[in-house]
CHARMM internal coordinates of N, CA and C (Angstrom, degrees):
IC EDIT
DIST 1 N 1 CA 1.4477
DIST 1 CA 1 C 1.5212
ANGL 1 N 1 CA 1 C 109.51
DIST 1 C 2 N 1.3110
ANGL 1 CA 1 C 2 N 114.97
DIHE 1 N 1 CA 1 C 2 N 140.30
DIST 2 N 2 CA 1.4489
ANGL 1 C 2 N 2 CA 117.30
DIHE 1 CA 1 C 2 N 2 CA 175.10
DIST 2 CA 2 C 1.5286
ANGL 2 N 2 CA 2 C 108.87
DIHE 1 C 2 N 2 CA 2 C -87.41
DIST 2 C 3 N 1.3269
ANGL 2 CA 2 C 3 N 117.02
DIHE 2 N 2 CA 2 C 3 N 175.68
DIST 3 N 3 CA 1.4570
ANGL 2 C 3 N 3 CA 121.63
DIHE 2 CA 2 C 3 N 3 CA -174.34
DIST 3 CA 3 C 1.5196
ANGL 3 N 3 CA 3 C 114.50
DIHE 2 C 3 N 3 CA 3 C -63.69
DIST 3 C 4 N 1.3489
ANGL 3 CA 3 C 4 N 116.87
DIHE 3 N 3 CA 3 C 4 N -38.75
DIST 4 N 4 CA 1.4673
ANGL 3 C 4 N 4 CA 120.12
DIHE 3 CA 3 C 4 N 4 CA -177.90
DIST 4 CA 4 C 1.5288
ANGL 4 N 4 CA 4 C 112.04
DIHE 3 C 4 N 4 CA 4 C -67.38
DIST 4 C 5 N 1.3241
ANGL 4 CA 4 C 5 N 116.96
DIHE 4 N 4 CA 4 C 5 N -46.39
DIST 5 N 5 CA 1.4634
ANGL 4 C 5 N 5 CA 119.28
DIHE 4 CA 4 C 5 N 5 CA -178.70
DIST 5 CA 5 C 1.5269
ANGL 5 N 5 CA 5 C 110.73
DIHE 4 C 5 N 5 CA 5 C -68.09
DIST 5 C 6 N 1.3142
ANGL 5 CA 5 C 6 N 117.55
DIHE 5 N 5 CA 5 C 6 N -34.08
DIST 6 N 6 CA 1.4610
ANGL 5 C 6 N 6 CA 121.05
DIHE 5 CA 5 C 6 N 6 CA 177.96
DIST 6 CA 6 C 1.5288
ANGL 6 N 6 CA 6 C 109.70
DIHE 5 C 6 N 6 CA 6 C -66.80
DIST 6 C 7 N 1.3271
ANGL 6 CA 6 C 7 N 117.35
DIHE 6 N 6 CA 6 C 7 N -39.23
DIST 7 N 7 CA 1.4619
ANGL 6 C 7 N 7 CA 121.40
DIHE 6 CA 6 C 7 N 7 CA 177.88
DIST 7 CA 7 C 1.5274
ANGL 7 N 7 CA 7 C 110.69
DIHE 6 C 7 N 7 CA 7 C -64.80
DIST 7 C 8 N 1.3403
ANGL 7 CA 7 C 8 N 118.30
DIHE 7 N 7 CA 7 C 8 N -39.62
DIST 8 N 8 CA 1.4626
ANGL 7 C 8 N 8 CA 122.29
DIHE 7 CA 7 C 8 N 8 CA 179.23
DIST 8 CA 8 C 1.5270
ANGL 8 N 8 CA 8 C 111.14
DIHE 7 C 8 N 8 CA 8 C -65.09
DIST 8 C 9 N 1.3235
ANGL 8 CA 8 C 9 N 116.95
DIHE 8 N 8 CA 8 C 9 N -41.85
DIST 9 N 9 CA 1.4665
ANGL 8 C 9 N 9 CA 121.15
DIHE 8 CA 8 C 9 N 9 CA 178.51
DIST 9 CA 9 C 1.5194
ANGL 9 N 9 CA 9 C 109.82
DIHE 8 C 9 N 9 CA 9 C -63.65
DIST 9 C 10 N 1.3177
ANGL 9 CA 9 C 10 N 117.02
DIHE 9 N 9 CA 9 C 10 N -41.62
DIST 10 N 10 CA 1.4591
ANGL 9 C 10 N 10 CA 121.96
DIHE 9 CA 9 C 10 N 10 CA 179.17
DIST 10 CA 10 C 1.5254
ANGL 10 N 10 CA 10 C 110.94
DIHE 9 C 10 N 10 CA 10 C -63.09
DIST 10 C 11 N 1.3357
ANGL 10 CA 10 C 11 N 118.03
DIHE 10 N 10 CA 10 C 11 N -42.94
DIST 11 N 11 CA 1.4585
ANGL 10 C 11 N 11 CA 122.00
DIHE 10 CA 10 C 11 N 11 CA 179.59
DIST 11 CA 11 C 1.5261
ANGL 11 N 11 CA 11 C 111.10
DIHE 10 C 11 N 11 CA 11 C -67.45
DIST 11 C 12 N 1.3214
ANGL 11 CA 11 C 12 N 117.81
DIHE 11 N 11 CA 11 C 12 N -36.73
DIST 12 N 12 CA 1.4528
ANGL 11 C 12 N 12 CA 120.87
DIHE 11 CA 11 C 12 N 12 CA 179.67
DIST 12 CA 12 C 1.5191
ANGL 12 N 12 CA 12 C 111.22
DIHE 11 C 12 N 12 CA 12 C -65.96
DIST 12 C 13 N 1.3235
ANGL 12 CA 12 C 13 N 117.34
DIHE 12 N 12 CA 12 C 13 N -35.81
DIST 13 N 13 CA 1.4580
ANGL 12 C 13 N 13 CA 120.88
DIHE 12 CA 12 C 13 N 13 CA 179.71
DIST 13 CA 13 C 1.5244
ANGL 13 N 13 CA 13 C 111.30
DIHE 12 C 13 N 13 CA 13 C -70.61
DIST 13 C 14 N 1.3295
ANGL 13 CA 13 C 14 N 117.81
DIHE 13 N 13 CA 13 C 14 N -33.88
DIST 14 N 14 CA 1.4529
ANGL 13 C 14 N 14 CA 121.74
DIHE 13 CA 13 C 14 N 14 CA -177.92
DIST 14 CA 14 C 1.5261
ANGL 14 N 14 CA 14 C 113.03
DIHE 13 C 14 N 14 CA 14 C -86.52
DIST 14 C 15 N 1.3104
ANGL 14 CA 14 C 15 N 118.20
DIHE 14 N 14 CA 14 C 15 N -24.40
DIST 15 N 15 CA 1.4564
ANGL 14 C 15 N 15 CA 121.33
DIHE 14 CA 14 C 15 N 15 CA -175.76
DIST 15 CA 15 C 1.5267
ANGL 15 N 15 CA 15 C 110.82
DIHE 14 C 15 N 15 CA 15 C -70.30
DIST 15 C 16 N 1.3320
ANGL 15 CA 15 C 16 N 116.48
DIHE 15 N 15 CA 15 C 16 N 132.40
DIST 16 N 16 CA 1.4666
ANGL 15 C 16 N 16 CA 118.52
DIHE 15 CA 15 C 16 N 16 CA 177.08
DIST 16 CA 16 C 1.5227
ANGL 16 N 16 CA 16 C 109.85
DIHE 15 C 16 N 16 CA 16 C -70.56
DIST 16 C 17 N 1.3162
ANGL 16 CA 16 C 17 N 117.63
DIHE 16 N 16 CA 16 C 17 N 154.84
DIST 17 N 17 CA 1.4557
ANGL 16 C 17 N 17 CA 118.98
DIHE 16 CA 16 C 17 N 17 CA 179.10
DIST 17 CA 17 C 1.5268
ANGL 17 N 17 CA 17 C 110.68
DIHE 16 C 17 N 17 CA 17 C -64.94
DIST 17 C 18 N 1.3066
ANGL 17 CA 17 C 18 N 115.79
DIHE 17 N 17 CA 17 C 18 N 145.24
DIST 18 N 18 CA 1.4527
ANGL 17 C 18 N 18 CA 120.76
DIHE 17 CA 17 C 18 N 18 CA -178.91
DIST 18 CA 18 C 1.5235
ANGL 18 N 18 CA 18 C 108.67
DIHE 17 C 18 N 18 CA 18 C -74.60
DIST 18 C 19 N 1.3155
ANGL 18 CA 18 C 19 N 115.64
DIHE 18 N 18 CA 18 C 19 N 118.89
DIST 19 N 19 CA 1.4598
ANGL 18 C 19 N 19 CA 120.55
DIHE 18 CA 18 C 19 N 19 CA -177.73
DIST 19 CA 19 C 1.5227
ANGL 19 N 19 CA 19 C 109.84
DIHE 18 C 19 N 19 CA 19 C -94.95
DIST 19 C 20 N 1.3056
ANGL 19 CA 19 C 20 N 115.65
DIHE 19 N 19 CA 19 C 20 N 132.04
DIST 20 N 20 CA 1.4512
ANGL 19 C 20 N 20 CA 120.26
DIHE 19 CA 19 C 20 N 20 CA 175.31
DIST 20 CA 20 C 1.5246
ANGL 20 N 20 CA 20 C 108.04
DIHE 19 C 20 N 20 CA 20 C -92.03
DIST 20 C 21 N 1.3085
ANGL 20 CA 20 C 21 N 116.02
DIHE 20 N 20 CA 20 C 21 N 140.20
DIST 21 N 21 CA 1.4576
ANGL 20 C 21 N 21 CA 121.51
DIHE 20 CA 20 C 21 N 21 CA 177.00
DIST 21 CA 21 C 1.5148
ANGL 21 N 21 CA 21 C 108.73
DIHE 20 C 21 N 21 CA 21 C -106.45
DIST 21 C 22 N 1.3184
ANGL 21 CA 21 C 22 N 116.26
DIHE 21 N 21 CA 21 C 22 N 144.40
DIST 22 N 22 CA 1.4612
ANGL 21 C 22 N 22 CA 121.24
DIHE 21 CA 21 C 22 N 22 CA 179.92
DIST 22 CA 22 C 1.5291
ANGL 22 N 22 CA 22 C 108.60
DIHE 21 C 22 N 22 CA 22 C -91.80
DIST 22 C 23 N 1.3191
ANGL 22 CA 22 C 23 N 115.95
DIHE 22 N 22 CA 22 C 23 N 128.86
DIST 23 N 23 CA 1.4535
ANGL 22 C 23 N 23 CA 123.03
DIHE 22 CA 22 C 23 N 23 CA 177.52
DIST 23 CA 23 C 1.5214
ANGL 23 N 23 CA 23 C 108.91
DIHE 22 C 23 N 23 CA 23 C -128.34
DIST 23 C 24 N 1.3278
ANGL 23 CA 23 C 24 N 116.15
DIHE 23 N 23 CA 23 C 24 N 151.91
DIST 24 N 24 CA 1.4569
ANGL 23 C 24 N 24 CA 122.11
DIHE 23 CA 23 C 24 N 24 CA 178.51
DIST 24 CA 24 C 1.5196
ANGL 24 N 24 CA 24 C 107.99
DIHE 23 C 24 N 24 CA 24 C -113.55
DIST 24 C 25 N 1.3153
ANGL 24 CA 24 C 25 N 116.34
DIHE 24 N 24 CA 24 C 25 N 131.74
DIST 25 N 25 CA 1.4597
ANGL 24 C 25 N 25 CA 122.39
DIHE 24 CA 24 C 25 N 25 CA -178.98
DIST 25 CA 25 C 1.5258
ANGL 25 N 25 CA 25 C 109.84
DIHE 24 C 25 N 25 CA 25 C -67.35
DIST 25 C 26 N 1.3330
ANGL 25 CA 25 C 26 N 116.87
DIHE 25 N 25 CA 25 C 26 N 137.83
DIST 26 N 26 CA 1.4469
ANGL 25 C 26 N 26 CA 122.07
DIHE 25 CA 25 C 26 N 26 CA 179.28
DIST 26 CA 26 C 1.5146
ANGL 26 N 26 CA 26 C 113.16
DIHE 25 C 26 N 26 CA 26 C -76.45
DIST 26 C 27 N 1.3083
ANGL 26 CA 26 C 27 N 118.60
DIHE 26 N 26 CA 26 C 27 N -16.64
DIST 27 N 27 CA 1.4607
ANGL 26 C 27 N 27 CA 122.19
DIHE 26 CA 26 C 27 N 27 CA -177.89
DIST 27 CA 27 C 1.5274
ANGL 27 N 27 CA 27 C 112.02
DIHE 26 C 27 N 27 CA 27 C -98.12
DIST 27 C 28 N 1.3234
ANGL 27 CA 27 C 28 N 117.03
DIHE 27 N 27 CA 27 C 28 N -57.06
DIST 28 N 28 CA 1.4690
ANGL 27 C 28 N 28 CA 120.02
DIHE 27 CA 27 C 28 N 28 CA -173.74
DIST 28 CA 28 C 1.5293
ANGL 28 N 28 CA 28 C 113.35
DIHE 27 C 28 N 28 CA 28 C -101.75
DIST 28 C 29 N 1.3460
ANGL 28 CA 28 C 29 N 118.93
DIHE 28 N 28 CA 28 C 29 N -12.85
DIST 29 N 29 CA 1.4542
ANGL 28 C 29 N 29 CA 122.11
DIHE 28 CA 28 C 29 N 29 CA 176.42
DIST 29 CA 29 C 1.5130
ANGL 29 N 29 CA 29 C 115.40
DIHE 28 C 29 N 29 CA 29 C 79.74
DIST 29 C 30 N 1.3294
ANGL 29 CA 29 C 30 N 118.27
DIHE 29 N 29 CA 29 C 30 N 10.83
DIST 30 N 30 CA 1.4595
ANGL 29 C 30 N 30 CA 121.83
DIHE 29 CA 29 C 30 N 30 CA 179.99
DIST 30 CA 30 C 1.5214
ANGL 30 N 30 CA 30 C 109.40
DIHE 29 C 30 N 30 CA 30 C -78.83
DIST 30 C 31 N 1.3227
ANGL 30 CA 30 C 31 N 116.93
DIHE 30 N 30 CA 30 C 31 N 140.49
DIST 31 N 31 CA 1.4636
ANGL 30 C 31 N 31 CA 121.97
DIHE 30 CA 30 C 31 N 31 CA 177.27
DIST 31 CA 31 C 1.5233
ANGL 31 N 31 CA 31 C 109.30
DIHE 30 C 31 N 31 CA 31 C -81.04
DIST 31 C 32 N 1.3376
ANGL 31 CA 31 C 32 N 115.91
DIHE 31 N 31 CA 31 C 32 N 128.82
DIST 32 N 32 CA 1.4579
ANGL 31 C 32 N 32 CA 122.68
DIHE 31 CA 31 C 32 N 32 CA 179.67
DIST 32 CA 32 C 1.5179
ANGL 32 N 32 CA 32 C 109.15
DIHE 31 C 32 N 32 CA 32 C -122.29
DIST 32 C 33 N 1.3229
ANGL 32 CA 32 C 33 N 116.86
DIHE 32 N 32 CA 32 C 33 N 145.85
DIST 33 N 33 CA 1.4591
ANGL 32 C 33 N 33 CA 122.04
DIHE 32 CA 32 C 33 N 33 CA 173.66
DIST 33 CA 33 C 1.5077
ANGL 33 N 33 CA 33 C 108.16
DIHE 32 C 33 N 33 CA 33 C -106.76
DIST 33 C 34 N 1.3347
ANGL 33 CA 33 C 34 N 115.79
DIHE 33 N 33 CA 33 C 34 N 124.09
DIST 34 N 34 CA 1.4564
ANGL 33 C 34 N 34 CA 121.02
DIHE 33 CA 33 C 34 N 34 CA -179.11
DIST 34 CA 34 C 1.5162
ANGL 34 N 34 CA 34 C 109.73
DIHE 33 C 34 N 34 CA 34 C -118.01
DIST 34 C 35 N 1.3066
ANGL 34 CA 34 C 35 N 115.81
DIHE 34 N 34 CA 34 C 35 N 138.70
DIST 35 N 35 CA 1.4546
ANGL 34 C 35 N 35 CA 122.35
DIHE 34 CA 34 C 35 N 35 CA 175.62
DIST 35 CA 35 C 1.5268
ANGL 35 N 35 CA 35 C 108.15
DIHE 34 C 35 N 35 CA 35 C -92.98
DIST 35 C 36 N 1.3305
ANGL 35 CA 35 C 36 N 117.17
DIHE 35 N 35 CA 35 C 36 N 161.48
DIST 36 N 36 CA 1.4637
ANGL 35 C 36 N 36 CA 119.21
DIHE 35 CA 35 C 36 N 36 CA 175.72
DIST 36 CA 36 C 1.5279
ANGL 36 N 36 CA 36 C 110.55
DIHE 35 C 36 N 36 CA 36 C -59.76
DIST 36 C 37 N 1.2942
ANGL 36 CA 36 C 37 N 115.61
DIHE 36 N 36 CA 36 C 37 N 143.37
DIST 37 N 37 CA 1.4747
ANGL 36 C 37 N 37 CA 124.21
DIHE 36 CA 36 C 37 N 37 CA 178.50
DIST 37 CA 37 C 1.5236
ANGL 37 N 37 CA 37 C 112.77
DIHE 36 C 37 N 37 CA 37 C 70.74
DIST 37 C 38 N 1.3141
ANGL 37 CA 37 C 38 N 118.93
DIHE 37 N 37 CA 37 C 38 N 8.97
DIST 38 N 38 CA 1.4559
ANGL 37 C 38 N 38 CA 122.68
DIHE 37 CA 37 C 38 N 38 CA 176.06
DIST 38 CA 38 C 1.5289
ANGL 38 N 38 CA 38 C 107.82
DIHE 37 C 38 N 38 CA 38 C -91.04
DIST 38 C 39 N 1.3275
ANGL 38 CA 38 C 39 N 118.80
DIHE 38 N 38 CA 38 C 39 N 141.56
DIST 39 N 39 CA 1.4674
ANGL 38 C 39 N 39 CA 119.56
DIHE 38 CA 38 C 39 N 39 CA -179.32
DIST 39 CA 39 C 1.5298
ANGL 39 N 39 CA 39 C 111.87
DIHE 38 C 39 N 39 CA 39 C -61.06
DIST 39 C 40 N 1.3339
ANGL 39 CA 39 C 40 N 115.58
DIHE 39 N 39 CA 39 C 40 N 140.86
DIST 40 N 40 CA 1.4600
ANGL 39 C 40 N 40 CA 121.29
DIHE 39 CA 39 C 40 N 40 CA -179.92
DIST 40 CA 40 C 1.5230
ANGL 40 N 40 CA 40 C 107.58
DIHE 39 C 40 N 40 CA 40 C -82.79
DIST 40 C 41 N 1.3128
ANGL 40 CA 40 C 41 N 115.22
DIHE 40 N 40 CA 40 C 41 N 100.57
DIST 41 N 41 CA 1.4575
ANGL 40 C 41 N 41 CA 121.55
DIHE 40 CA 40 C 41 N 41 CA -177.83
DIST 41 CA 41 C 1.5186
ANGL 41 N 41 CA 41 C 108.27
DIHE 40 C 41 N 41 CA 41 C -159.75
DIST 41 C 42 N 1.3268
ANGL 41 CA 41 C 42 N 116.73
DIHE 41 N 41 CA 41 C 42 N 136.64
DIST 42 N 42 CA 1.4595
ANGL 41 C 42 N 42 CA 121.67
DIHE 41 CA 41 C 42 N 42 CA 179.27
DIST 42 CA 42 C 1.5237
ANGL 42 N 42 CA 42 C 109.25
DIHE 41 C 42 N 42 CA 42 C -66.63
DIST 42 C 43 N 1.3114
ANGL 42 CA 42 C 43 N 115.70
DIHE 42 N 42 CA 42 C 43 N 136.57
DIST 43 N 43 CA 1.4607
ANGL 42 C 43 N 43 CA 120.25
DIHE 42 CA 42 C 43 N 43 CA -179.37
DIST 43 CA 43 C 1.5233
ANGL 43 N 43 CA 43 C 112.15
DIHE 42 C 43 N 43 CA 43 C -77.65
DIST 43 C 44 N 1.3357
ANGL 43 CA 43 C 44 N 117.39
DIHE 43 N 43 CA 43 C 44 N -16.51
DIST 44 N 44 CA 1.4642
ANGL 43 C 44 N 44 CA 121.46
DIHE 43 CA 43 C 44 N 44 CA -179.88
DIST 44 CA 44 C 1.5275
ANGL 44 N 44 CA 44 C 111.79
DIHE 43 C 44 N 44 CA 44 C -91.16
DIST 44 C 45 N 1.3469
ANGL 44 CA 44 C 45 N 116.55
DIHE 44 N 44 CA 44 C 45 N -55.20
DIST 45 N 45 CA 1.4656
ANGL 44 C 45 N 45 CA 119.31
DIHE 44 CA 44 C 45 N 45 CA -172.34
DIST 45 CA 45 C 1.5291
ANGL 45 N 45 CA 45 C 113.99
DIHE 44 C 45 N 45 CA 45 C -111.18
DIST 45 C 46 N 1.3501
ANGL 45 CA 45 C 46 N 118.30
DIHE 45 N 45 CA 45 C 46 N -13.03
DIST 46 N 46 CA 1.4610
ANGL 45 C 46 N 46 CA 120.90
DIHE 45 CA 45 C 46 N 46 CA 178.63
DIST 46 CA 46 C 1.5209
ANGL 46 N 46 CA 46 C 114.16
DIHE 45 C 46 N 46 CA 46 C 87.11
DIST 46 C 47 N 1.3223
ANGL 46 CA 46 C 47 N 117.81
DIHE 46 N 46 CA 46 C 47 N 3.67
DIST 47 N 47 CA 1.4602
ANGL 46 C 47 N 47 CA 122.05
DIHE 46 CA 46 C 47 N 47 CA 179.83
DIST 47 CA 47 C 1.5216
ANGL 47 N 47 CA 47 C 109.46
DIHE 46 C 47 N 47 CA 47 C -65.39
DIST 47 C 48 N 1.3399
ANGL 47 CA 47 C 48 N 117.20
DIHE 47 N 47 CA 47 C 48 N 145.58
DIST 48 N 48 CA 1.4704
ANGL 47 C 48 N 48 CA 120.40
DIHE 47 CA 47 C 48 N 48 CA -173.50
DIST 48 CA 48 C 1.5196
ANGL 48 N 48 CA 48 C 114.92
DIHE 47 C 48 N 48 CA 48 C -101.30
DIST 48 C 49 N 1.3072
ANGL 48 CA 48 C 49 N 118.40
DIHE 48 N 48 CA 48 C 49 N -4.89
DIST 49 N 49 CA 1.4630
ANGL 48 C 49 N 49 CA 120.07
DIHE 48 CA 48 C 49 N 49 CA 179.17
DIST 49 CA 49 C 1.5223
ANGL 49 N 49 CA 49 C 108.23
DIHE 48 C 49 N 49 CA 49 C -96.99
DIST 49 C 50 N 1.3316
ANGL 49 CA 49 C 50 N 115.19
DIHE 49 N 49 CA 49 C 50 N 116.23
DIST 50 N 50 CA 1.4560
ANGL 49 C 50 N 50 CA 122.02
DIHE 49 CA 49 C 50 N 50 CA -177.44
DIST 50 CA 50 C 1.5236
ANGL 50 N 50 CA 50 C 108.36
DIHE 49 C 50 N 50 CA 50 C -123.37
DIST 50 C 51 N 1.3266
ANGL 50 CA 50 C 51 N 116.40
DIHE 50 N 50 CA 50 C 51 N 143.14
DIST 51 N 51 CA 1.4518
ANGL 50 C 51 N 51 CA 122.54
DIHE 50 CA 50 C 51 N 51 CA 178.27
DIST 51 CA 51 C 1.5186
ANGL 51 N 51 CA 51 C 109.33
DIHE 50 C 51 N 51 CA 51 C -111.57
DIST 51 C 52 N 1.3418
ANGL 51 CA 51 C 52 N 115.25
DIHE 51 N 51 CA 51 C 52 N 133.22
DIST 52 N 52 CA 1.4598
ANGL 51 C 52 N 52 CA 119.69
DIHE 51 CA 51 C 52 N 52 CA -179.90
DIST 52 CA 52 C 1.5238
ANGL 52 N 52 CA 52 C 109.34
DIHE 51 C 52 N 52 CA 52 C -69.26
DIST 52 C 53 N 1.3164
ANGL 52 CA 52 C 53 N 115.60
DIHE 52 N 52 CA 52 C 53 N 133.63
DIST 53 N 53 CA 1.4595
ANGL 52 C 53 N 53 CA 120.85
DIHE 52 CA 52 C 53 N 53 CA 179.81
DIST 53 CA 53 C 1.5210
ANGL 53 N 53 CA 53 C 108.72
DIHE 52 C 53 N 53 CA 53 C -72.98
DIST 53 C 54 N 1.3175
ANGL 53 CA 53 C 54 N 115.96
DIHE 53 N 53 CA 53 C 54 N 139.88
DIST 54 N 54 CA 1.4578
ANGL 53 C 54 N 54 CA 120.20
DIHE 53 CA 53 C 54 N 54 CA 179.42
DIST 54 CA 54 C 1.5178
ANGL 54 N 54 CA 54 C 111.21
DIHE 53 C 54 N 54 CA 54 C -68.69
DIST 54 C 55 N 1.3144
ANGL 54 CA 54 C 55 N 115.23
DIHE 54 N 54 CA 54 C 55 N 147.31
DIST 55 N 55 CA 1.4530
ANGL 54 C 55 N 55 CA 120.79
DIHE 54 CA 54 C 55 N 55 CA 177.56
DIST 55 CA 55 C 1.5251
ANGL 55 N 55 CA 55 C 109.77
DIHE 54 C 55 N 55 CA 55 C -84.17
DIST 55 C 56 N 1.3081
ANGL 55 CA 55 C 56 N 116.76
DIHE 55 N 55 CA 55 C 56 N 151.83
DIST 56 N 56 CA 1.4595
ANGL 55 C 56 N 56 CA 121.73
DIHE 55 CA 55 C 56 N 56 CA 177.02
DIST 56 CA 56 C 1.5215
ANGL 56 N 56 CA 56 C 110.91
DIHE 55 C 56 N 56 CA 56 C -101.44
DIST 56 C 57 N 1.3261
ANGL 56 CA 56 C 57 N 116.51
DIHE 56 N 56 CA 56 C 57 N 1.87
DIST 57 N 57 CA 1.4564
ANGL 56 C 57 N 57 CA 122.13
DIHE 56 CA 56 C 57 N 57 CA 179.89
DIST 57 CA 57 C 1.5286
ANGL 57 N 57 CA 57 C 109.40
DIHE 56 C 57 N 57 CA 57 C -76.29
DIST 57 C 58 N 1.3090
ANGL 57 CA 57 C 58 N 116.70
DIHE 57 N 57 CA 57 C 58 N 136.47
DIST 58 N 58 CA 1.4625
ANGL 57 C 58 N 58 CA 121.07
DIHE 57 CA 57 C 58 N 58 CA -179.92
DIST 58 CA 58 C 1.5253
ANGL 58 N 58 CA 58 C 108.65
DIHE 57 C 58 N 58 CA 58 C -84.30
DIST 58 C 59 N 1.3199
ANGL 58 CA 58 C 59 N 115.29
DIHE 58 N 58 CA 58 C 59 N 138.89
DIST 59 N 59 CA 1.4624
ANGL 58 C 59 N 59 CA 120.05
DIHE 58 CA 58 C 59 N 59 CA 179.12
DIST 59 CA 59 C 1.5172
ANGL 59 N 59 CA 59 C 109.91
DIHE 58 C 59 N 59 CA 59 C -85.49
DIST 59 C 60 N 1.3175
ANGL 59 CA 59 C 60 N 117.04
DIHE 59 N 59 CA 59 C 60 N 148.32
DIST 60 N 60 CA 1.4675
ANGL 59 C 60 N 60 CA 120.90
DIHE 59 CA 59 C 60 N 60 CA -179.39
DIST 60 CA 60 C 1.5164
ANGL 60 N 60 CA 60 C 111.65
DIHE 59 C 60 N 60 CA 60 C -65.42
DIST 60 C 61 N 1.3194
ANGL 60 CA 60 C 61 N 117.77
DIHE 60 N 60 CA 60 C 61 N -30.74
DIST 61 N 61 CA 1.4592
ANGL 60 C 61 N 61 CA 120.32
DIHE 60 CA 60 C 61 N 61 CA -178.99
DIST 61 CA 61 C 1.5312
ANGL 61 N 61 CA 61 C 111.55
DIHE 60 C 61 N 61 CA 61 C -69.67
DIST 61 C 62 N 1.3241
ANGL 61 CA 61 C 62 N 118.68
DIHE 61 N 61 CA 61 C 62 N -18.87
DIST 62 N 62 CA 1.4552
ANGL 61 C 62 N 62 CA 123.01
DIHE 61 CA 61 C 62 N 62 CA -178.78
DIST 62 CA 62 C 1.5315
ANGL 62 N 62 CA 62 C 112.99
DIHE 61 C 62 N 62 CA 62 C -88.44
DIST 62 C 63 N 1.3223
ANGL 62 CA 62 C 63 N 118.16
DIHE 62 N 62 CA 62 C 63 N -16.21
DIST 63 N 63 CA 1.4685
ANGL 62 C 63 N 63 CA 121.39
DIHE 62 CA 62 C 63 N 63 CA -175.31
DIST 63 CA 63 C 1.5283
ANGL 63 N 63 CA 63 C 112.52
DIHE 62 C 63 N 63 CA 63 C -62.83
DIST 63 C 64 N 1.3468
ANGL 63 CA 63 C 64 N 121.12
DIHE 63 N 63 CA 63 C 64 N -46.97
DIST 64 N 64 CA 1.4780
ANGL 63 C 64 N 64 CA 119.01
DIHE 63 CA 63 C 64 N 64 CA 179.29
DIST 64 CA 64 C 1.5275
ANGL 64 N 64 CA 64 C 112.18
DIHE 63 C 64 N 64 CA 64 C -61.23
DIST 64 C 65 N 1.3185
ANGL 64 CA 64 C 65 N 119.05
DIHE 64 N 64 CA 64 C 65 N -35.06
DIST 65 N 65 CA 1.4554
ANGL 64 C 65 N 65 CA 121.82
DIHE 64 CA 64 C 65 N 65 CA 179.46
DIST 65 CA 65 C 1.5312
ANGL 65 N 65 CA 65 C 111.13
DIHE 64 C 65 N 65 CA 65 C -68.02
DIST 65 C 66 N 1.3000
ANGL 65 CA 65 C 66 N 117.61
DIHE 65 N 65 CA 65 C 66 N -33.61
DIST 66 N 66 CA 1.4463
ANGL 65 C 66 N 66 CA 121.11
DIHE 65 CA 65 C 66 N 66 CA -179.46
DIST 66 CA 66 C 1.5247
ANGL 66 N 66 CA 66 C 111.79
DIHE 65 C 66 N 66 CA 66 C -74.63
DIST 66 C 67 N 1.3294
ANGL 66 CA 66 C 67 N 117.41
DIHE 66 N 66 CA 66 C 67 N -26.54
DIST 67 N 67 CA 1.4625
ANGL 66 C 67 N 67 CA 121.60
DIHE 66 CA 66 C 67 N 67 CA -177.56
DIST 67 CA 67 C 1.5304
ANGL 67 N 67 CA 67 C 112.86
DIHE 66 C 67 N 67 CA 67 C -85.56
DIST 67 C 68 N 1.3407
ANGL 67 CA 67 C 68 N 117.48
DIHE 67 N 67 CA 67 C 68 N -13.23
DIST 68 N 68 CA 1.4675
ANGL 67 C 68 N 68 CA 120.55
DIHE 67 CA 67 C 68 N 68 CA 179.66
DIST 68 CA 68 C 1.5307
ANGL 68 N 68 CA 68 C 109.90
DIHE 67 C 68 N 68 CA 68 C -71.06
DIST 68 C 69 N 1.3605
ANGL 68 CA 68 C 69 N 116.54
DIHE 68 N 68 CA 68 C 69 N 143.68
DIST 69 N 69 CA 1.4873
ANGL 68 C 69 N 69 CA 118.83
DIHE 68 CA 68 C 69 N 69 CA 178.35
DIST 69 CA 69 C 1.5092
ANGL 69 N 69 CA 69 C 113.12
DIHE 68 C 69 N 69 CA 69 C -75.07
END
COOR INIT
IC SEED 1 N 1 CA 1 C
IC BUILD
């Protein structure tokens, strides 16, 4: 291996996987998945206002409140 290809392999091993985030279009309501550094634009209608979809994961700070009677 030459130096450039070895450097690329090293960077690929250290780089975290690219996570897509789910967004909902403000105009047509279609769910879109956007990657980091991708333009914020609906893939269906081209509208630029997108809302981040809420997570369904429970936060640790909410657990004691849920266990109270």
